[in-house]
Every structure is written in structure tokens, then in C-alpha cells.
N, C-alpha and C positions, 0 to 999 in steps of 0.2 A: 748267530745260526749258520750251520754247513749247506751246500748245494743239496744235499738230503733230507734235508727238513723246510728247506724253504720252497715256499710257490713260486715256480716263476711263469710266466708266459712263455708260449714259446718261444716267441724274438727273442728274450730276456735269455731262454736256455740254452739258443743260441750264440747268443752274443756271448755271455759267461763260456763256454766250450762245456756246458753240463749235456748240452745235446748235439749230434754231431750229424749233417746232411749234406749230400753233395757228391761229385761224382767218386768214380773209384781214385784218382789222382787227388782230391780235396784230400780225402780221409787219412791216403797213404799220406801225403804231406804232413796234415796233422798229429797223426801217430810217431811218423820222424822225427819231428820237432818237441812235443812227448819224451820221447825217449831219452832226446840229446839232452834237454834239458831237465830233465828229473833223475835220469838216470838209472830208470827203471830197467830190470828186466823180465819184465813179463806188461800185457795189457789186458785187462779185461773186458767187453764187450756184452750188452745187452740188446737186443733187438726188438724195436717194437715196429710192428706192424700196420698197426691200428687199423683203417679200413682195404688195406691194402688186398689186392685177391691172392690165392695161392696163387699161382703163375707169377704174381710180382713181387711177392715173397722171395718166392724162388730164384727170380733174376736180380735180386738184389744181396741175396745171401751169395749164387754163384758169382757175380762181378767184386764181391768181398774176398771169397776165398780165391779166384782168380788172377786179381790184379793188386789186391792192397796184402793180403798175408804172406804170399813169397818173396816180400820184400824184406821180410822178417823172420826168415826164417836161417837157421844155422846153416851152413853148407859142411 
């Protein structure tokens, strides 16, 4: 089974890194490790907002774009 076809609990998804949650630093550190270990030159993210309000979802996306993405842009 691939992660895409498996049914995981929230805890299992976080443990297997199929689901990422945390501070901007936590997410940035994961992406850095992922890129380093895999040699990937791109990263696709899918944001799931669940029951977050529009304001909460906007803040989450803003934190990602301001604190995570800049670490991976080429000069």
C-alpha cells in the first residue's frame, strides 16, 4: 500500500509524515530535510483547512508564505 491508498489515523499520518503540522520552523525543517535526503527540486503542498475559520486559514497560509517558502527560493 502507498500512503495515498492507506487509511491512517491522524496520529499515524503525522508519525509517517504524510501529514505535517507545526510551527513554520517545524515545517521548514521538514522540507529542508526532505529536499536534502531526496534531492528533490520541487515540493508540492496541499493545505487542508478542516474547521479553521477563514481568518485562521489565512494566517496559516501567510505564515507558510512568509516563513517557509523564502528559505527555498533561488537567488
